[in-house]
All heavy atoms as an XYZ file, in Angstrom:
732
protein
N      13.009     11.594     17.403
C      14.238     10.824     17.100
C      14.421     10.875     15.640
O      15.612     11.019     15.145
C      14.117      9.366     17.571
C      15.327      8.606     17.241
S      15.331      7.112     18.207
C      16.430      6.244     17.317
N      13.390     10.726     14.711
C      13.607     10.783     13.263
C      14.111     12.169     12.936
O      14.902     12.195     12.048
C      12.271     10.487     12.582
C      12.276     10.760     11.107
C      13.027      9.910     10.275
C      11.622     11.829     10.529
C      13.015     10.124      8.924
C      11.691     12.086      9.219
C      12.379     11.178      8.427
O      12.490     11.444      7.047
N      13.524     13.121     13.567
C      13.986     14.485     13.197
C      15.519     14.704     13.515
O      16.230     15.421     12.703
C      13.184     15.624     13.957
O      13.599     16.879     13.747
N      15.901     14.302     14.640
C      17.326     14.387     15.003
C      18.183     13.539     14.010
O      19.310     14.093     13.596
C      17.529     13.805     16.437
C      16.839     14.759     17.481
C      16.884     14.095     18.823
O      17.182     12.950     19.041
N      16.605     14.936     19.888
N      17.805     12.359     13.619
C      18.565     11.572     12.713
C      18.682     12.270     11.369
O      19.771     12.337     10.690
C      18.012     10.182     12.535
C      18.613      9.264     11.516
C      20.069      8.904     11.997
C      17.793      8.000     11.362
N      17.616     12.835     10.881
C      17.591     13.492      9.601
C      18.457     14.805      9.649
O      19.269     14.978      8.711
C      16.129     13.862      9.183
C      15.990     14.593      7.922
C      14.573     14.786      7.591
C      14.507     15.547      6.273
N      12.989     15.908      5.932
N      18.367     15.435     10.697
C      19.173     16.645     10.844
C      20.777     16.284     10.944
O      21.594     16.929     10.302
C      18.873     17.409     12.184
O      17.494     17.741     12.113
C      19.742     18.731     12.324
N      20.997     15.211     11.596
C      22.414     14.696     11.652
C      22.977     14.372     10.343
O      24.074     14.653      9.908
C      22.496     13.578     12.677
C      23.830     12.863     12.703
C      24.941     13.471     13.269
C      24.138     11.630     12.068
C      26.162     12.907     13.359
C      25.311     11.045     12.161
C      26.389     11.706     12.776
N      22.094     13.655      9.552
C      22.603     13.266      8.219
C      22.699     14.438      7.292
O      23.718     14.521      6.514
C      21.543     12.193      7.572
C      21.654     10.876      8.349
C      21.778     12.071      6.045
C      20.516      9.920      7.910
N      21.797     15.404      7.270
C      21.944     16.515      6.513
C      23.086     17.491      6.780
O      23.615     18.188      6.027
C      20.668     17.314      6.421
C      19.662     16.702      5.576
C      18.247     17.069      5.714
C      20.007     15.939      4.527
C      17.276     16.451      4.849
C      18.977     15.424      3.574
C      17.721     15.654      3.805
N      23.591     17.377      8.045
C      24.645     18.193      8.484
C      26.054     17.601      8.001
O      26.981     18.353      7.795
C      24.705     18.265     10.045
C      23.775     19.248     10.636
C      23.976     19.420     12.072
N      22.952     20.298     12.655
C      22.736     20.372     13.889
N      23.314     19.678     14.826
N      21.777     21.193     14.346
N      26.000     16.256      7.709
C      27.200     15.636      7.183
C      27.380     15.886      5.714
O      28.479     15.852      5.245
C      27.042     14.088      7.470
C      27.147     13.656      8.904
S      27.110     11.974      9.345
C      27.339     11.095      7.797
N      26.315     16.133      5.024
C      26.363     16.445      3.545
C      26.482     17.894      3.372
O      25.821     18.711      3.876
C      25.034     15.925      3.005
C      24.751     14.449      3.149
C      25.101     16.223      1.426
C      23.418     13.967      2.640
N      27.589     18.305      2.612
C      27.737     19.627      2.273
C      26.737     20.300      1.412
O      26.138     19.619      0.618
C      29.112     19.678      1.613
C      29.157     18.407      0.964
C      28.492     17.414      1.761
N      26.234     21.551      1.781
C      25.233     22.108      0.911
C      24.211     22.614      1.877
O      24.186     22.670      3.098
N      23.028     23.012      1.159
C      21.826     23.445      1.914
C      20.666     22.802      1.339
O      20.620     22.429      0.152
C      21.742     25.022      1.792
C      20.692     25.582      2.573
C      20.755     25.613      3.886
C      19.474     26.038      1.994
C      19.738     26.086      4.649
C      18.501     26.633      2.698
C      18.632     26.677      4.041
O      17.513     27.227      4.781
N      19.684     22.675      2.071
C      18.422     21.916      1.854
C      18.288     21.198      0.457
O      18.150     19.950      0.307
C      17.248     22.854      2.128
C      15.974     22.060      2.277
O      15.897     20.941      2.364
N      14.864     22.869      2.371
N      18.141     21.980     -0.685
C      17.810     21.337     -1.947
C      19.001     20.553     -2.356
O      18.777     19.437     -2.885
C      17.499     22.486     -3.014
C      17.426     21.934     -4.402
C      16.165     23.228     -2.631
N      20.229     21.092     -2.216
C      21.382     20.265     -2.693
C      21.578     19.081     -1.881
O      22.103     18.063     -2.304
C      22.634     21.182     -2.736
O      22.863     21.651     -1.406
N      21.224     19.117     -0.592
C      21.360     17.969      0.286
C      20.444     16.866     -0.262
O      20.858     15.674     -0.207
C      20.869     18.281      1.690
C      21.956     19.103      2.564
O      23.009     19.174      2.067
O      21.426     19.716      3.535
N      19.234     17.155     -0.699
C      18.423     16.130     -1.237
C      18.945     15.571     -2.576
O      18.801     14.352     -2.764
C      16.997     16.815     -1.406
C      16.201     17.255     -0.240
C      15.046     18.047     -0.498
C      15.889     16.119      0.651
N      19.440     16.395     -3.404
C      20.028     15.944     -4.648
C      21.270     15.021     -4.380
O      21.294     13.953     -4.845
C      20.431     17.144     -5.571
C      19.191     17.865     -6.011
C      21.232     16.611     -6.707
C      19.565     19.269     -6.671
N      22.155     15.458     -3.475
C      23.227     14.618     -3.016
C      22.821     13.269     -2.469
O      23.404     12.241     -2.791
C      24.153     15.303     -2.069
C      24.883     16.587     -2.582
C      25.213     17.562     -1.668
C      25.324     16.576     -3.845
C      25.909     18.630     -2.093
C      26.044     17.689     -4.292
C      26.378     18.719     -3.422
O      27.042     19.810     -3.874
N      21.856     13.281     -1.502
C      21.272     12.177     -0.914
C      20.683     11.107     -2.054
O      20.983      9.874     -1.972
C      20.202     12.428      0.024
C      19.780     11.390      1.015
C      20.976     10.863      1.764
C      18.776     11.921      1.997
N      19.949     11.713     -3.009
C      19.365     10.839     -4.068
C      20.524     10.211     -4.870
O      20.496      9.057     -5.162
N      21.611     11.012     -5.121
C      22.667     10.531     -5.969
C      23.563      9.486     -5.179
O      23.980      8.549     -5.771
C      23.625     11.705     -6.439
C      23.001     12.450     -7.584
S      22.565     11.455     -9.029
C      24.020     10.742     -9.526
N      23.662      9.579     -3.874
C      24.431      8.674     -3.071
C      23.667      7.369     -3.109
O      24.202      6.318     -3.352
C      24.600      9.232     -1.685
C      25.555     10.346     -1.629
C      25.075      8.071     -0.776
C      25.635     11.054     -0.339
N      22.369      7.337     -2.959
C      21.606      6.076     -2.996
C      21.709      5.528     -4.453
O      21.829      4.341     -4.538
C      20.018      6.375     -2.696
C      19.247      5.182     -2.894
C      20.075      6.714     -1.199
N      21.572      6.383     -5.397
C      21.608      5.894     -6.743
C      22.952      5.186     -7.079
O      23.073      4.153     -7.811
C      21.403      7.052     -7.761
C      21.495      6.762     -9.287
C      20.432      6.053     -9.850
C      22.560      7.178     -9.949
C      20.456      5.713    -11.164
C      22.514      6.872    -11.437
C      21.576      6.179    -11.994
N      24.036      5.845     -6.682
C      25.434      5.286     -6.984
C      25.582      3.927     -6.255
O      26.109      2.985     -6.792
C      26.469      6.274     -6.592
C      26.459      7.388     -7.607
C      27.964      5.657     -6.552
C      27.240      8.706     -7.190
N      25.191      3.848     -4.956
C      25.334      2.684     -4.194
C      24.527      1.621     -4.778
O      25.006      0.343     -4.931
C      25.025      2.874     -2.696
C      26.036      3.759     -1.989
C      24.773      1.533     -1.940
C      25.669      4.261     -0.646
N      23.322      1.879     -5.170
C      22.369      0.777     -5.735
C      23.078      0.417     -7.174
O      22.948     -0.711     -7.541
C      21.064      1.387     -5.999
N      23.681      1.352     -7.921
C      24.302      1.055     -9.188
C      25.454      0.088     -9.022
O      25.721     -0.768     -9.910
N      26.274      0.226     -7.970
C      27.300     -0.749     -7.711
C      26.862     -2.081     -7.310
O      27.393     -3.140     -7.597
C      28.189     -0.184     -6.592
C      29.198      0.880     -7.036
C      29.221      2.090     -6.373
C      30.011      0.660     -8.123
C      30.155      3.024     -6.837
C      30.944      1.669     -8.542
C      31.012      2.866     -7.893
N      25.587     -2.223     -6.689
C      25.123     -3.540     -6.238
C      24.238     -4.120     -7.299
O      23.988     -5.276     -7.130
C      24.340     -3.265     -4.943
C      25.092     -2.678     -3.837
C      24.165     -2.458     -2.575
C      26.222     -3.665     -3.396
N      23.903     -3.510     -8.370
C      23.012     -4.058     -9.362
C      23.646     -4.013    -10.772
O      24.391     -3.083    -11.078
C      21.674     -3.262     -9.428
O      20.858     -3.704    -10.436
N      23.321     -4.982    -11.570
C      23.758     -5.024    -12.977
C      22.677     -4.597    -13.916
O      22.859     -4.565    -15.138
C      24.253     -6.527    -13.240
O      23.194     -7.347    -13.213
N      21.525     -4.356    -13.526
C      20.435     -3.899    -14.430
C      20.405     -2.351    -14.457
O      20.818     -1.658    -13.635
C      19.158     -4.526    -13.874
C      19.113     -5.948    -13.892
C      17.708     -6.529    -13.511
C      17.875     -8.042    -13.413
N      16.725     -8.767    -13.373
N      19.787     -1.901    -15.616
C      19.870     -0.516    -15.819
C      18.882      0.296    -14.933
O      19.213      1.346    -14.549
C      19.397     -0.258    -17.292
C      20.425     -0.746    -18.247
C      19.924     -0.452    -19.704
C      20.946     -1.069    -20.666
N      20.476     -0.904    -22.048
N      17.665     -0.177    -14.748
C      16.676      0.618    -14.092
C      16.614      0.286    -12.507
O      15.977      1.042    -11.790
C      15.301      0.344    -14.667
C      15.265      1.075    -16.039
C      15.527      0.611    -17.196
C      14.843      2.412    -16.216
N      15.324      1.497    -18.241
C      14.814      2.644    -17.596
C      14.323      3.474    -15.371
C      14.507      3.924    -18.164
C      13.955      4.684    -15.999
C      14.041      4.875    -17.382
N      17.349     -0.666    -12.032
C      17.178     -1.012    -10.644
C      17.657      0.115     -9.706
O      17.145      0.361     -8.726
C      18.009     -2.337    -10.380
O      17.464     -3.327    -11.152
C      17.936     -2.679     -8.835
N      18.838      0.738    -10.007
C      19.277      1.841     -9.153
C      18.222      3.051     -9.102
O      18.077      3.565     -8.031
C      20.606      2.364     -9.827
C      21.039      1.231    -10.612
C      19.908      0.528    -11.000
N      17.580      3.394    -10.255
C      16.681      4.369    -10.206
C      15.448      3.913     -9.287
O      14.861      4.811     -8.499
C      16.166      4.792    -11.566
C      15.025      5.618    -11.589
C      15.151      6.971    -11.250
C      13.751      5.262    -11.970
C      14.029      7.811    -11.209
C      12.631      6.067    -12.022
C      12.868      7.366    -11.595
N      14.903      2.765     -9.529
C      13.788      2.304     -8.753
C      14.207      2.322     -7.280
O      13.374      2.496     -6.317
C      13.245      1.043     -9.232
C      12.598      0.992    -10.498
C      12.948      0.066    -11.528
C      11.667      2.022    -10.748
C      12.314      0.162    -12.703
C      11.170      2.073    -12.072
C      11.385      1.159    -12.983
N      15.426      1.861     -6.885
C      15.869      1.929     -5.531
C      15.866      3.341     -4.971
O      15.378      3.556     -3.753
C      17.227      1.428     -5.357
O      17.263      0.064     -5.809
N      16.239      4.323     -5.791
C      16.194      5.710     -5.335
C      14.808      6.202     -5.123
O      14.514      6.904     -4.117
C      16.937      6.596     -6.405
O      18.180      6.148     -6.666
C      17.015      7.959     -5.973
N      13.934      5.808     -6.054
C      12.458      6.196     -5.873
C      11.865      5.585     -4.553
O      11.143      6.191     -3.801
C      11.669      5.706     -7.109
C      10.100      5.849     -6.754
C      12.062      6.487     -8.296
N      12.203      4.340     -4.302
C      11.666      3.708     -3.067
C      12.223      4.322     -1.821
O      11.522      4.615     -0.864
C      12.020      2.082     -3.102
C      11.172      1.397     -4.209
C      11.803      1.473     -1.671
C      11.644     -0.012     -4.398
N      13.545      4.671     -1.788
C      14.143      5.389     -0.733
C      13.488      6.720     -0.621
O      13.188      7.162      0.486
C      15.654      5.563     -0.996
C      16.372      6.410     -0.031
C      16.649      5.937      1.213
C      16.678      7.809     -0.434
C      17.259      6.747      2.148
C      17.266      8.551      0.566
C      17.576      8.070      1.792
N      13.266      7.396     -1.618
C      12.596      8.821     -1.589
C      11.149      8.672     -0.984
O      10.739      9.498     -0.150
C      12.682      9.405     -2.904
N      10.515      7.658     -1.420
C       9.135      7.412     -0.956
C       9.092      7.264      0.636
O       8.286      7.752      1.315
C       8.384      6.199     -1.659
C       7.898      6.590     -3.046
C       7.373      5.290     -3.728
C       6.776      7.585     -2.998
N      10.036      6.335      0.932
C      10.153      6.096      2.403
C      10.471      7.367      3.194
O       9.798      7.596      4.293
C      11.082      4.923      2.771
C      10.652      3.685      2.122
C      11.487      4.874      4.191
C      11.719      2.422      2.187
N      11.441      8.110      2.828
C      11.787      9.300      3.548
C      10.745     10.297      3.539
O      10.426     10.821      4.602
C      13.137      9.919      2.860
C      13.384     11.251      3.451
C      14.260      9.006      3.216
N      10.056     10.491      2.341
C       8.950     11.563      2.345
C       7.712     11.044      3.089
O       7.066     11.884      3.699
C       8.579     11.831      0.860
C       9.813     12.599      0.217
C      10.050     13.812      0.874
C      11.320     14.043      1.449
N      11.571     15.171      2.269
N       7.418      9.796      3.099
C       6.317      9.293      4.000
C       6.568      9.479      5.488
O       5.739      9.825      6.225
C       6.051      7.816      3.704
C       5.259      7.512      2.357
C       5.195      5.988      2.161
C       3.907      8.145      2.520
N       7.781      9.181      5.803
C       8.185      9.526      7.227
C       8.101     11.041      7.514
O       7.693     11.478      8.639
C       9.587      8.985      7.498
C       9.777      7.605      7.665
C      11.246      7.223      7.702
C       9.085      7.006      8.991
N       8.526     11.842      6.565
C       8.294     13.256      6.749
C       6.889     13.694      6.965
O       6.496     14.531      7.763
C       8.966     14.130      5.627
C      10.533     14.088      5.685
O      11.062     13.703      6.687
O      11.036     14.527      4.683
N       6.027     13.109      6.199
C       4.607     13.330      6.272
C       4.031     12.874      7.579
O       3.347     13.638      8.285
C       3.887     12.628      5.125
C       2.362     12.865      5.078
C       1.956     14.232      4.753
C       1.733     11.880      4.090
N       4.385     11.664      7.960
C       3.723     11.052      9.163
C       4.438     11.559     10.411
O       3.695     11.827     11.401
C       3.825      9.504      9.135
C       3.142      8.811      7.964
C       3.422      7.423      7.967
C       1.720      9.116      8.152
N       5.693     11.744     10.423
C       6.257     12.114     11.678
C       6.415     13.669     11.853
O       6.156     14.224     12.922
C       7.649     11.486     11.758
C       8.444     11.891     13.046
C       7.630     10.020     11.747
N       6.866     14.270     10.787
C       7.017     15.813     10.893
C       5.974     16.626     10.455
O       5.850     17.777     10.769
C       8.390     16.100      9.961
C       9.658     15.490     10.321
C      10.644     15.957      9.421
C      10.060     15.799     11.811
N       4.975     15.999      9.789
C       3.788     16.764      9.391
C       4.008     17.819      8.275
O       3.357     18.780      8.392
N       4.980     17.574      7.393
C       5.112     18.536      6.341
C       4.034     18.555      5.387
O       3.228     17.610      5.198
C       6.442     18.127      5.556
C       7.762     18.375      6.320
C       8.948     18.008      5.422
O       8.852     17.450      4.357
N      10.063     18.559      5.879
N       3.873     19.697      4.674
C       2.785     19.840      3.752
C       3.089     19.119      2.457
O       4.107     18.769      2.113
C       2.574     21.346      3.445
O       3.688     21.806      2.622
N       1.974     18.827      1.785
C       2.153     18.079      0.545
C       2.884     18.658     -0.575
O       3.631     18.087     -1.285
C       0.687     17.715     -0.032
N       2.813     19.974     -0.660
C       3.528     20.747     -1.747
C       5.011     20.598     -1.470
O       5.844     20.379     -2.424
C       3.151     22.226     -1.777
C       1.882     22.401     -2.153
O       1.236     21.628     -2.909
N       1.214     23.582     -1.806
N       5.492     20.691     -0.192
C       6.852     20.611      0.180
C       7.319     19.221     -0.076
O       8.396     18.969     -0.656
C       7.155     20.985      1.562
C       8.543     20.716      2.042
C       6.812     22.428      1.763
N       6.517     18.259      0.218
C       6.869     16.738      0.013
C       7.026     16.459     -1.475
O       8.074     15.771     -1.816
C       5.781     15.882      0.648
C       5.746     15.846      2.123
C       4.613     15.085      2.586
C       7.008     15.302      2.781
N       6.196     16.862     -2.298
C       6.314     16.621     -3.731
C       7.610     17.208     -4.310
O       8.325     16.636     -5.016
C       5.080     17.112     -4.476
C       5.274     16.992     -6.010
C       3.798     16.249     -4.089
N       7.917     18.459     -3.940
C       9.002     19.158     -4.411
C      10.298     18.469     -3.970
O      11.204     18.236     -4.751
C       9.020     20.669     -3.857
C      10.206     21.478     -4.282
C      10.232     22.779     -3.653
O       9.374     23.153     -2.941
O      11.272     23.622     -3.992
N      10.321     18.179     -2.679
C      11.619     17.552     -2.210
C      11.760     16.075     -2.834
O      12.870     15.720     -3.085
C      11.518     17.345     -0.745
C      11.682     18.800      0.014
C      11.591     18.670      1.553
O      11.232     17.590      2.043
N      11.938     19.742      2.117
N      10.654     15.395     -3.057
C      10.617     14.071     -3.662
C      11.247     14.233     -5.140
O      12.033     13.366     -5.491
C       9.270     13.488     -3.671
C       9.164     12.246     -4.363
C       9.616     10.989     -3.876
C       8.674     12.085     -5.749
C       9.446      9.777     -4.497
C       8.610     10.928     -6.412
C       9.002      9.687     -5.763
N      10.736     15.155     -5.790
C      11.424     15.417     -7.199
C      12.804     15.790     -7.128
O      13.549     15.342     -8.101
C      10.472     16.477     -7.878
C       9.106     16.124     -8.187
C       8.257     17.262     -8.816
C       9.104     14.891     -9.214
N      13.210     16.498     -6.192
C      14.697     16.839     -6.111
C      15.493     15.618     -5.894
O      16.592     15.559     -6.461
C      14.983     17.804     -4.837
C      14.512     19.195     -5.163
N      14.964     19.946     -6.283
C      13.730     20.039     -4.451
C      14.407     21.140     -6.247
N      13.647     21.239     -5.182
N      14.937     14.671     -5.184
C      15.732     13.401     -4.982
C      15.778     12.572     -6.175
O      16.793     11.969     -6.462
C      15.111     12.625     -3.788
C      15.260     13.459     -2.470
C      15.746     11.292     -3.629
C      14.521     12.868     -1.376
N      14.783     12.512     -7.035
C      14.730     11.535     -8.073
C      15.077     12.093     -9.496
O      15.215     11.234    -10.445
C      13.333     10.747     -8.046
C      12.290     11.681     -8.491
C      13.135     10.037     -6.795
C      11.001     10.954     -8.937
N      14.958     13.297     -9.747
C      15.119     13.847    -11.060
C      16.530     13.576    -11.652
O      16.579     12.995    -12.876
C      14.859     15.346    -11.033
C      15.287     15.994    -12.387
C      13.339     15.604    -10.970
N      17.531     13.777    -10.991
C      18.935     13.576    -11.554
C      19.216     12.105    -11.775
O      19.657     11.644    -12.939
C      19.984     14.177    -10.679
C      21.455     14.207    -11.269
C      21.430     14.861    -12.646
C      22.381     14.950    -10.293
N      18.791     11.225    -10.931
C      18.986      9.748    -11.191
C      18.106      9.325    -12.386
O      18.491      8.485    -13.100
C      18.554      9.060     -9.862
C      18.872      9.996     -8.864
C      18.588     11.307     -9.382
N      16.977      9.860    -12.533
C      16.056      9.571    -13.668
C      16.733     10.087    -14.982
O      16.792      9.254    -15.996
C      14.700     10.251    -13.550
C      13.838      9.964    -14.718
C      13.263      8.778    -15.001
C      13.514     10.957    -15.660
C      12.521      8.513    -16.106
C      12.712     10.826    -16.666
C      12.235      9.466    -16.924
N      17.271     11.249    -14.985
C      17.897     11.714    -16.205
C      19.108     10.803    -16.527
O      19.254     10.447    -17.661
C      18.396     13.186    -16.060
C      17.047     14.056    -16.016
C      19.191     13.604    -17.265
C      17.295     15.468    -15.597
N      19.927     10.492    -15.552
C      21.090      9.604    -15.890
C      20.591      8.293    -16.352
O      21.239      7.717    -17.262
C      21.903      9.491    -14.573
C      22.604     10.827    -14.225
C      23.040      8.474    -14.700
C      23.257     10.857    -12.926
N      19.696      7.615    -15.779
C      19.189      6.414    -16.110
C      18.546      6.483    -17.528
O      18.908      5.536    -18.428
C      18.138      5.861    -15.132
O      18.602      5.887    -13.932
C      17.642      4.407    -15.547
N      17.785      7.464    -17.868
C      17.239      7.520    -19.163
C      18.309      7.745    -20.262
O      18.271      7.015    -21.320
C      16.292      8.723    -19.233
C      15.419      8.915    -20.469
C      14.510      7.774    -20.530
C      14.702     10.258    -20.338
N      19.294      8.585    -19.982
C      20.416      8.731    -20.933
C      21.231      7.432    -21.110
O      21.606      7.019    -22.194
C      21.352      9.847    -20.607
C      20.627     11.243    -20.664
C      21.661     12.182    -20.166
C      20.310     11.544    -22.082
N      21.527      6.752    -20.017
C      22.270      5.483    -20.168
C      21.428      4.314    -20.825
O      22.002      3.637    -21.534
C      22.595      5.001    -18.666
C      23.328      3.724    -18.594
C      24.618      3.722    -19.027
C      22.767      2.577    -18.210
C      25.363      2.522    -19.053
C      23.398      1.350    -18.202
C      24.733      1.314    -18.645
O      25.410      0.191    -18.596
N      20.121      4.287    -20.595
C      19.364      3.203    -21.242
C      19.202      3.469    -22.835
O      19.241      2.542    -23.504
C      18.028      3.159    -20.639
O      17.216      4.278    -20.984
N      19.271      4.756    -23.275
C      19.206      5.066    -24.588
C      20.543      4.720    -25.319
O      20.670      4.499    -26.499
C      18.749      6.457    -24.862
C      17.314      6.611    -24.617
C      16.916      8.046    -24.956
N      15.459      8.145    -24.562
C      14.587      8.881    -25.283
N      15.059      9.522    -26.334
N      13.382      8.961    -24.845
N      21.607      4.922    -24.580
C      22.933      4.663    -25.052
C      23.240      3.164    -25.475
O      23.854      2.958    -26.455
C      23.950      5.100    -24.014
C      25.524      5.118    -24.512
C      26.356      5.523    -23.473
N      27.342      4.570    -23.373
C      27.811      3.880    -22.469
N      27.441      4.177    -21.199
N      28.753      3.098    -22.499
N      22.584      2.372    -24.698
C      22.891      0.931    -25.077
C      21.992      0.271    -26.054
O      20.887      0.641    -26.238
C      22.886      0.063    -23.691
O      23.769      0.506    -22.780
């Protein structure tokens, strides 16, 4: 069931594997940014979301550790860069 839900979500997002993960991380980051007034909360929300998704991939789908780390980084790198630049600006 998890695999079917993940496939359904990735079919809705335009792009292919790596870009899907980047888009998904940015969507979570933007939604958390609208709901929070603090600088680092959207980034931490994105990290928690990425951890949950990658733990499910590990436990349910049995993905290898190298793939999990790479995909985790794809989800959180752009939100981290945006947060870092925004925090230095203020």
